[in-house]
Phi, psi and omega in degrees: 000029185274131177281154179055036177249128182244010184237130184224158168268128186264145177223166175304323183287327186249005185300312184302312182291313187289323188254306184290311182299312187288337183287352172277348181257335183180188184277136174239135178255129173248114178261108178270118188230163174226133180302142178081003177258116188303317178297330177292319182297317180294319178292321182300317182300315182295313183294321177287322173304313174296326175302321177284328178291326185270353174043056169087006172285354164210157176257146173244124182244116182259130176244118179282114187288344177287324186259335188249055181305312177306312179296322178294315179296315185297326179255012172064037182275123181248348178208154177235155358283152171222135181235123178254135174262124176251135177210130186048038179085355186242153171278117180257348186198141178234138179231126183245129177089168182284141181238153176290160181295323181295318183287331173294324182293319180303313185296317182303316187294351180277340183242340186261136175297149183292153179288148175238137186280069180269176175300326179296310180298325176292321182289323180289325173294318179300313177304312185293338177279001176098004180254079187299312184291329175294319184299315178297328174294321175299318176295323182292317179295323177293321179299329178295320179282330185229073187292350177261002182273095189297330185296330177293322181287317185294322184294315178304315181294320182295320177295323178287327174298318188292331180269006182051044176261066186298314178298327180294328179291315182301322176294316186299310182294324180294340176266355180284159173306143182310317183297334183279316183302320188279356179297136185304319188291318185288318177299315179300316184292326173297314173302315174309312186296316181287327174293318178293324177295314176305319183287325179294320186269353187287148170294175181292158182309317182293334176290309175304320171300314176303317183293326183283328177288329177281320180225085186307334186265012178287093186289328178294323175292317184292320180290320179293325180295319182294317176306316184289322175296326176294316176299331181268011183059021177271073191292327186294310179295323179299309182299319183296318179288325175294321178298317177307312182297313186295323171307317181280327180195102184295338178263009184297135178051048179056040175065020181304316179301315179299317181289325175295328174294323179289325179297316183296313180308319182291325177293319184285327185097153192285343182271351184288150184293333175289324176298309181302316181294313187275335170305305182302318178297315184298315183301317180300317178291321185283339179251000000 
């Protein structure tokens, strides 16, 4: 749940969503690497540097060939490092062995749209120089000029998420036009902020487990336990606790548990076994 992050670890479970699904939105690079191999480390450094330089114009998915053997066999990877470029669900370019940063950039530019000196790019540069409030002000001014530009609002929220300014996000979103608040991306970011805030304020997981053992219908404890689990990427525990709250009170906390479940479904992908199981359970409760 890291904001402004364009680098991910690829696994058999998330490959469909991270790579195949996202490749229909833009370019995705899959870096197949192996720990302890010098050329892999060199290439990794260059790719991660470029991922920040390009600011989300491509996604980088790193696949550890030591731990993801099924994925490696499925995609026919026989040597490392290997980088595959995915676009529209297809491999459009392959690179074998360590390449220089200049060569990688030249190849990327064949597939990645050129940078535009937009208000968002300027705000991100301002943020990266350490001037958070100035960056947010630039985005606010741009939003006043372009009230229909959803990316201006979402970028502001992502910057605040990165700074862990969760209460500020709730205030910010509450003051947005109604039609903007209800946009799926904005609503999902709002849910992220609420969950992260809950996790930040929550007691340790073992204390919450004790509370729930003593009082299973403590919905505050259940929601907090789900938040902690989400931050720890323990999605099975998170979904179980969220489902428990929805079963007890579907409107609890302005339907935050249901919305949090939808966020997890999106992260896991529609084919994940947890998604399929809990989607079915959620439909049964809501209908």
